[in-house]
N, C-alpha and C positions, 0 to 999 in steps of 0.2 A: 404772462398769463394773468394780468391784473390791470383793469381799465382805470379804476379810480379808488383811492383810499383816503381816509381822513387821518392825517398824522397829528398825534397829540404830543406836546412836549412831555414832557414827563421824563414679535419676537416671541415676544417670547415670554411665557410666564416663568420668571426666574426669581428665586428666593433671595432675600437680602440678609444681612447679618448686622443687627444692632442699629443704634440711632446715631445720626451725625449731629447731635447736640443742638437741635433746633430751639430748645428751651433754655440753653445756657446763657445767662445774662453776661454781657461783656461791655466794657467801657468803650466809648468812642475811640476811633483810631485815626483821628484827623492828622496828627503829627506824622505818623508813619506813611499815610497816603501822600502827604506833601513831599516827603523825602524820596518816595519811590516813583510816583507817577510823573511821566514826562510826555509831552505832546498828545495829551488826551483832552478833547473838548469836555466841558463841564456836562454836556448832555449825555456823554458816554457813561455817566453814573446814574441815569434815570431809574434803573431797576433798584439799585441799593438805596437810592434816595427815597423810593416809594416803599420798599419792603424791608429795609434794614440791611445792615452789613452782612457780608457772606462769612460764615464760619463753618469749618468742616473738621472731620477727624479722618485719619487714615483708615482705609478699609474698603470693602465692597458693599454697595447699596443698590437696591432696585426700588423703583417707584412705578405705580400704575394708576391710571385714571379709572374712576367708576363708570365712565362713559366710553364706549368703544365706537369710534367713528366708522362710517361705511365708505366704501369706494364708489367712484362714479367716473365715467368718461367726462373729460373736461371741456368738450365742445369748443374747439379752436375757433377763433374769430375769423380765420380765413375760410372756414367751411361754410357752406350754405344750407347745411342740414336742418337748421332750426326753422327755416321758412320755405325751403324748396328741396323736397326729398324725392329723388328719382325712383325710389322703391315704393312710393305711395304717398299718402298725405304726411306732411311735415308736422311736428308737434304744434307749431303756432297755427297752422291751417286747421288742425283738429280743434284747437282752442276756439278759434273764430267760429267754426261751425257749431260747436257745443253751446257757446253763448247765444247764438241765434236760436237754436232749438230749445234751450232751457229757459232763456230770459227774453227771447224775442228782441234782441239787440244786435244791431249790425256793428261789428268791430273788425278792425283790419290790423291785427297785431303782426301778421306775416308780412303784409305790405310795409308797415312801419319799420319793421326790423330790416327789411331789404333796402328800403329807400332812405332811411334816416340813420340807421346804426351800422349797417354792414359796410366795411371798408376793405376792399381787396388789397390795400397797401399795408394792412396791419402787420405788426411783427409776427413772426412764425410762432412765438411762444405765447402770444396773447390769447385769452380765452376766459373761461368761467371757473378756473380752479379756485380763485378767491371766494366765489359764491359757494362752490361745493364745500370748501374747507369749513366755512361757517355753518352751512346747512347740515353737514354731516355730524356735527356735535350738538345741534339744537333740535333737529327734526327727525321724526321716524323715517326710516328708509322705505321708499316705495319698493315693495318686494313681490308684488303679484299684479297680473293684468286686471284692469278694471273696465267695466262697461258702463257708460253714462249716456243716457238719451240714445241708446242703440249704437253708440260709438265706442270703439275699442281703443283704450289708451294702454300701450305696452309699457314696460319698465323704462325704456329709453325716452318715451314721450313724457312720462311722469317726472323723471329726473330732470329733463330739459326744462320743463315748466317750473319745477321747484327751484332749480338753480337760477333761472331768470328772475324769480321773485326775491332772490338774495343777492343779485348782482350790484345793487346800489345800497350798500349798508353804511351806516354812520355810527358814531359813538364807539368806535373801536379804540382800545387802549394799545397803542403801538410803542414798542421800545426798541431803540436802535435807529440809526439814521439810514435812510434809503440811499443806496449807492447808485448814482446817476452817471458814473463814468467821467465826472468832472475832476479837474486837477486838485481842487480843494476838498474832495470827498475823502473820507477816511475808510479805506478798504478793510481795515482791521475790525471796524465796528460792525456788528455788535461784539464787544470784547468778551472773552470767555468767562471772566468772573461775573459779568452781568447775566450772561446766558445761564450759568450754573445756578445763580441765585434765583433767577426766574423759574428754572426747572424745579428747584426745591419748592418754591412757593406753590406752584400750580399742581404738579404731580405728587409731591410728597405731602404737603400740608392740606391743600384743598381737594386732592383726589380728582382734579378736573383736567381735561386735555387743554393744550394750548395750540396756537397756530404759528407757523414760522415760514418765512421765505428761505428755503435751503440754498439758494443760489446767491453767493456773495457778490457776483458781478451784476451787470445791468439788467438782464432778464429777471423776471419774477416767477418763481415756482412756489406756490403757496400750498402747504399741506398741514393736516391736523396730527399732532404728536400726542400719543397716549400711553407710552411705556418708555422708561429709561432705565438703564443700568450704568453705574459709574464705579470706576476703580480708582482709588486715591492712594498714592504712594509718596511717602516722605523722601525728599531728595537731600535736603540739608536744612539748616536752621531757618532759612528764608524762602524755601521753595518746595512745592509739592508738584508731582506730575500726575495728570489726570487723563484717563481714557473713559469716554462716555459713549454709549451706544443708545441711540434713540430710535424708537419704532413709530412709524407713521403709516396712515392709510395711503394707498397709491391711487392716482387718477388714471393710470395707464391700464385700463381694463376695457373690455367690450362694452358696447352701449347698453346691453341688456344684462350686464353683470349684477349679481346680488351678493352682498356680503362684504368682507374686508380683505383686500389684498395687502399684506404687510410688506413694508420695506424697512430695513434696518440700516442706519447710517452711523458711521464711527467718526468721532471727533477726538483729537488729542490736544492738550494744552497744559501750560505751566501756570500755576497760581503763586503769587508772591505775597509774603506777609511775615508773620511771626507766630511762634508757638507759645502757648501759655497753658500749662497743666493739661497737655494732651490735645488742646484745641488750637486749630490754626486760624488766625484772624487774617483775612485776605484783603489786600488793598490794590493789587494790580495783577495783570495777567498777560499772557501771550499765546496765540495759536502756535502749534508746532507741527512738524512733519507735513503731511499732505493737507492738513487743516489750515495751514497758512493761506492756501488758495481756495480751499473748499470748506467753508463754514457758513453758518446762517448769516443772512444780511440783517434781518430784524425779526422780532417775535411779537405776537399779538396775544393778549390775555384772553381767557375763556370769555366768549362774547355773549354773556347772559342778558345784557341790557341793550343789545344793538337794535337799531331801527331797520326794518326790512323794507326793501323796495326794488323797483325795476327801472331801468332806463327806457323801457318800452312803455309809453304812456297808454297804449291800448290794452295793456294787461292789468287786471284787477286781482289783488291778492285773494279776495273772498271767492272769486270764481275759480282760481287755481286750487284753493283749498277744497272747494266742492269736488273738483275732479279727483283730488288725491285722497279724499275721505272714503274709508270702507271699514 
């Protein structure tokens, strides 16, 4: 459900208890990393290289974003609904007519979509979920029917146009290596220590949502995460066991849905390192139980500086924003 991305190197309202030492100064742990880590590409440390080493304390914690993403249908690439709707005018057909009425310009976004972008051989999971995930944390949700130039744009029309305007985004900060099903791909990546540190930075420290591909295999399912609860238990002097529940907005809703449909996903993992004065300094990790096969593929930072665009050259962002404005 992701056509193109730029890869850069690099629930529930639940109460928490205490701090997990985000401000505790700690010495570098290079020697311990060297002794513990095996078979990990240097790129698998992109998160901690950017945001600092992962340190934790035993206990239960919860984090939440100040922004609540909204849900939207993800408009699968195999469907023709964007440009050819059997129940009336399709969203792009309405856009074309609006531009003619409002600006006296002949545009053919529906034709361009069908003739240049539509591919009936697309993978069944391909669609606009990546565009929705970004739009849902940056843009106000279309929540009511609007009438422009005598034309009615329902919720599905507005969300379709909005998502098309976010389908070609750039300047994303992506952490974790995309799994393409090749023999040299690392299925374990993104490693849980990197995921946990990323979650700390965005949800705990910045109070911002982040985006993740929750499917570790070849398909891409991109969703915005905005709540997390994590339980950290000491196992021995070098190991802690972690259970983390993340809450994200779901794209599996009706086309005219308004609001947020929540999905909660559970991940389990072990973190390896050493204790010092009640603080655990993490250097390595492993997914456990069902999370060995079901864990995030990669994560994307809060997209505050992304460049918005569409692959459909007949669409203009200013005109889409005119339609969405009320």
